[in-house]
C-alpha positions, 0 to 999 in steps of 0.5 A: 500500500502507498501511504502519504504522511503530511507533517505540518505541525510545529515541532518542539511545541510541547506535544508529540504530534511530529514524533508520533508521525515519524514513528507511524511512518517507520512502523508502516514502512517496516510492515512493508508499506511504501511510505512517503513523507511531505513536510510543510508549514512549521514542521519544516524545522525538522529538515533544517540543519541549523535547528537544534532540539530543545532539552527534554525533547526527542531529536526529531531531526535525527529521527527524520534522517534515520527515516530517510536512511531507512528508505522513506522518501521525504520531501519538504515544501520549499516555499515553507522553508523560505517563509519560516526563515531558512538561510540562503543555501541552507534549505534542507539537509542531504536526503530531503528533496525540496519540493512544492505543492505540485509534487504533493498533489501528485503524491496525493493522487498516487497514494492509497492512504493519506495521514496528516500530523 
């Protein structure tokens, strides 16, 4: 099954929303599903090298890097990266595909299930 996860919630806000999104992506992938992750809005902080996680929080950036290393494709909204303050030349770390809503719409059409966090 092709599963699309859209992460859009602000990370490190005192909730576990993004952490749970990453965990379910890994669980679905481990069970054999083809998993795609699209990161947008304030969630793009997890794909920026310059962002560090606060004390007492999970390292969502490292979890995302591990997810990519495990074979899950991760795309991030380039407009969202710009809007939320990425420095020129530092849009996203290696392995993240800087993308747009056209690519997201294609994934939506191709997916069997879509989950948002």
